[in-house]
N, C-alpha and C positions, 0 to 999 in steps of 0.2 A: 460726255455723259450718255449720249446716243447709245455708243457701243457697250457702255455697262448696261444700260435696258435691255440690250440684246443679249447681253451673258445672263441675266437675269431671267429672260425668256426661255432660252437655253435649257436653264436649271428648273424651271417651270414645267417644261417639256418632261424632264427626267423624273419629276415628281409623278406627273400624270402617268407616264410610264409603268412606274413601281406600282401605281393604282390599278395598273392593268387597263387604263383608260388609252387605249394605243391611239384610236381616231383623235382624240382631243391632242395627244403628243405630238402626232404627225403634224396637224393644224398648227401648232405653237410653234414648232421647229421650221416649217415652211415658210410661215410669215417672219420668222427672226432672219432665215436665211436671206430673204431680200433684200434686206438693209445691212448684210453683215459685210464687212473690208477685210477683216483680219483672215487671212488663208488658212492660218491654222485652226481658228474657230470654226470655219467654213468645213475643213476637213472632219474634224469630230462629230460637228452637227449632220454632215451627210452620213457617217457612220452611224450615228443614232436612227435616222431617217431610213439607213437599209436595213437596220434589226427590226425597226417597228414595220416596216413594209413586208419583210420575211415574215415575221408574226401575224400578221393579217391576210397571208396568202398573195402580196401583190408583188408576183415574182418579177414582172418587168420592170416594176419600179425598182426593186432590188436593184437590178443590172443598172437601171440608169444612174442610180447614186454612187455605184461602184465605178462606173466609169467617169463620173465627175470627180472623185477621190485620185483615180489615175492622174488627170489634168492637173491637179493641185500638186501633187506629189511630184509630178514632172516639173512643175514650176518651180516649187522651191529645192527641187534637187536634193531631197533626202531619200535614200535608201530604205531606212525604218518605215516610213509613210508608205514608200513604192510597195514595200513587203506587205504591208496591212491592207493597201487598196488592192493588190492581187489576190491576196487571201480572200477578200471579200467579192471580187469577182470570179473567183475559182468556184466559191459556194453558190453564187447566182446562177452560174452556168451549169453546173450540177444539179440545180434543182430544176432548171429547163429543161435539162436532159441534152445538154450540148456538151458531152462526155468528153470528147477530145479537146474543147477549148477549156474546160475546166481542169484537165491532167496539164494543159500548157501554162495557164494562168498558175498553178499550183507550183508546177517548177520554177516559174520567175518568183514567186514568195521566195523558194528555197535559195535562189540566186541571190536576191537582195536583202536577205535576213543573216544575222550573224549565226555562226554555228552552233547550236544546242539551243537557239531561242524557241520559246514557246510556239511561235507561230510556225515554225519549221513542223513541230508534232501534228498540228490541224491541218498544214498543207498535205501531210502524208495521209491524214483521214480523209480529206476530200479526194485525193488521189484513189485512195481505196474505193472509196463509193462511186468514183467515176468508172473505175476498173470493173465493179459490179455491173454497172451499168452497161458496159462494154462487153461483159462475160469472159473477162480475163483474169481468172481465179488466181493463177499463180502470182499475177503482179499485185493482186489483192492482198496476199498473204505476205509478200514481200514488203509491201508499204507497211502493213499492220506490226511487222516484226521491228520496222526500223521506227516507226510510232512509239511501239511498246519499251524499245531500248532507251529512248531519247525521254519518254514521259518519268524514268526513275530519278531523272535529275530535276524534276519540278514538282511543287507542291499541289497544283491542281489537280483535284481528284477525279474531275470531269473528262481527263484525258484517258485515263485508263478503262472508266466505265463506255466510254464511246468506242475503244478499241475493242472491249469485249461484246458489244452491241453489233458491231460490224462483222464482227466474226461470225455471230448469230445469223444475220444476213446470208452470210456465203453458205452455210450449212442448210438454211432455209432453201435457198436457190438450188442446191445440190439434193435437195429432198431426204437429206438425213435431219428428221425432225425431232427425234431426243436430243441431237448435240445442238440444234438450233434453240432450242428449249433451254438448255442447260446453261448457254452462253447468254440469253436475254435474261434468266432469272439471276444469274451472277451479277451482270451489269446494274440490276434493280437493286439487289441487296446492297452494292456499293453505292448507289447514288442514295439510298435511303439512310444509310447509317451516316452519309456524309451530311444529311440535310440540317441536322441540330446545330452543326459546326458554322454553317455557310451564313455569308453576310446578305444583306437584302439583295443585291444583284443576282448573287451566286444562288439565293433561294429561289428567285425567279427563273433561272435557267434549270435547277435541279427540278423544278415542278413540271416545266416542260418537258425535261427528259422523262419523266416518271409517267407521264400518260403518253408520252410516244411507246416507250419501252413496255408497258402495259399492254396495249395495242401489239405491240409485236409480238410479245407473249401468247397473244390470243389465237394467232395464226397457226402455228404448230400444235397448242393445244386441240384447235378445230381438227387440223389434219390427222391426228391421234385419236380423234374421236371423244375427246372430253368437251363435250358441247356446253356443258353447265358453268364448268370453271373458264372457259373460252368467252361467253356469255358475261361473266361477271368481270373479267379483264375490261372488254371491251366496254361495256356499261359504265364502270368506274371512269375510264379513260373520257368517253364522250360526256359524261357530266360535268366534270371539271373543265374540260374544252369548251362547253357550250357556256358555262358561266362566264368564262373568261373571253368569249369571242375568237378562240383559236379556230379559225375556219379550215386551214390545212389538216389538223389532226381530227377536227368535226367530219370532213369528207372522208378522210381514210377509215373512221370509225363506221362510216355509213357503208362503204364497201366491205368492212370485216363483218358487219351486221349480215350484209346482203349473204356474205359467202357462208357464215352460221347458218340462216335459214333455208339457203340453198341445200347445204349437207344434210339439212333434216326434211328435205321435199316440201318446203314451204315456200315453194318457187314464186307464187305471186306475191308475196310479202317480199321476197328477195329482190324481183324485178323493180318493185317500186323505192327500194334503198339504193341499188345500183344507178336509178333514172336520176334520183336526188344527186347522187355523189359525181355523178358524169356533169352534171351539168356545173357544178361548184368547181371541180377539178379542171374544166375546160376554161372556166373564168380564170383560175389560178397559173393556167399555162403550165400544169403538172402533168407531162405527157406521161411520165410513166404509171403512175397512179390511175390515170385516165386509161390507159391501156389496159390494165388490170382490171377495172370497173367494167370494161367493154366486154372482155374474154367471160367473167363471172356472168354478165347479162345475157351473153350468148348461150352459156351452159343453161341458165334457166329458162329461157325460152325455148331450147331444144326439149329440156324435161317438160315443160307444159305441151308442146309439139301442137302450138297453135299458129305461129307467127314465125314459120321456115323463111320466107322472103326476108323479113326484117333482121332475122338472126344472122343470116347470110350476108346482107348489106353491113350489120355491124361489125361483123368479123373480117371483112375486108377492110373497113377503115382501123379495126385494131392491128391487122397486120400492115397496112401502110404505115400507121404512126410508130409500130415496133421496127418497122425497116429503116424509117428515118431516123431513129435514135440510134440504130447500130446494135439493137439488143438481139442477139443471135437466140436467145433462150425463149423471151417473148415470141420471136417469129416461128420457132418450132411448135411452141404450144399452139400458135393460131394454125399451123399446118396439121398438127396431130388433131385439133377439134375439125379442120375443114375434111380429114379423113373421115373421122365420125359418120359427118353429114353424108359424104359421097358413097359410103358403105350402106346408109339407111336408103339412099337412093337405089341401091345395086350398080352404081356405077365402079366396079371393082378395080379396072385399070386406072382412072383417075384417082381412088383412094390409093392404089399402092405407090403412084408419084407423090402424093402428099406425103404418104410415111418417109419414103424415099429423100424427100427434100428435108423434112424434120431431122432425120439421122444425119444427113450431109451437115446441117447446121449444128449439130452435137459436135460432130467431127471438125468443124470449122473451129469451133469455140474449143477446143482441144480437150472435150469432156470424154473421149472414148478411153476406157480404163485399158492401159497398156499389158495387163496380163490376160484378160479375157478379152479384149476388143469391144465389149459393148458399153454403151452409152452410161454416163453417169448424171442424174438429174431426171432421167425419162420417168423412172420409177422410185418409189421410196428404199432406201437401202442406207446401210451404215458406211460411211466414207471415211478414209483416213488421208490425212495431209502430212507427207514427209518433211523435214527441215530442210530439203531442197526445194519445197513449194511443189512438188510434183504430188499428184492426188490419184487415189486407187479405191476400188471396193474394197473394205477392211477385209472381206472373206478371203480375197485374192491375195493379199499379202499376210496371211494370219502367221505363217511360220516366221517371216522377217520381225512382225510385231513382238513374237515371243522372245528374240532373241537380242534385239537391238537395244533394250534396256541395260545389256551386259556388254555388248559388243557390236561395232559398228559394221552395218550391214550395207550392200549394194543397193540402191534405188534400181527398181526394174526398169526404168525408162532412161535414166541418164549415167547409170553407173556409180554416180556418186556415192561417197560412203556418207552413211547418215546414221547418227546416234541419237536416242532418245533424250529430249532437253526440256525440261519443265518450262522454260523461259521462252520456248518456242510457242507463238500465239494460238496456235491451232491445238496446242495440248494444255493451254492454261486453265482450262476446266475439268482437267482429267482426274 
């Protein structure tokens, strides 16, 4: 009788979760878990707790529940449960910016799941996000191509939308803003068209993806100077996130609003948005977004020209955090900001060293165009990724791009023959 009541509590928790009452759901499952004897039910309930913790921005709790799932999977000695637990563990580590661990646990998911299983697609997606964090963009494209090929064997529409959105993140990092916008808009179109057919659970997932994607659309719009459209996107995302208590999206919206205000020289307003976001992101242990917020705050403080010492201290923290994550692009951005500060102080030798360090980081991230030997991602530019996953400034391979739709061409970096293919993820929105 007791265990039947516990199952009922778990179902009540699911109802509360579907009603967006995340804290009540977490409380219900936590109480049920203390009396639970059935290991399979414990595994499932820990999965519910992990998902709800993620939605509330409790990323360390997310990790803890994933570790407990691993223990149960090993105890039951079932590969399917191992694969699911490792997938949750990889997602938790990616959100905590422990990218090497996330890649390793994603590989464990691939190892323990049967070929073609949907968990393999999501494992490749986590690997792709992690490689973005590590600035290994060729690996990102490789993982996304594998995920795209496998997604065609499944009816889950979220797979392809997430693949497109992740590709948009690649082009945003490389500062090809039109392509970044194209991929995010295509992802939003796909998820919006699938919403009407979704079950209650998938409607929740779709709703979350819509507000995250609108937020992602706002960034390239801002960087392309369309502040009105960017503001509309982020306000729509913020409104829904606030009504649902989606703290991770709320915090990222604050960073984006700060960026929009700063881009319009409303630097005092921007500072307040960044400061509010930084506190939330610190509480959530979201190191990546936390670093972005600090970089934005430094730029706003420098524009105000009133708190130079504070800006220097924040920039040092941002650089330290970026270094601890292993993100070379964020490190380079910090050094470029430092170069700006040092130039303003007429410390020209130190400024030159800061610029040299930034350029070395672009080289270490394999972001020097093999044709012109200049960095990709330092300035806005059109980027093209070939089917061998090597990338170049579009203008540097203009002749190749004119010919490769008809005849295979040699990649300027690896000499591999490349031929235009619409199934290649970087061309999916062409």
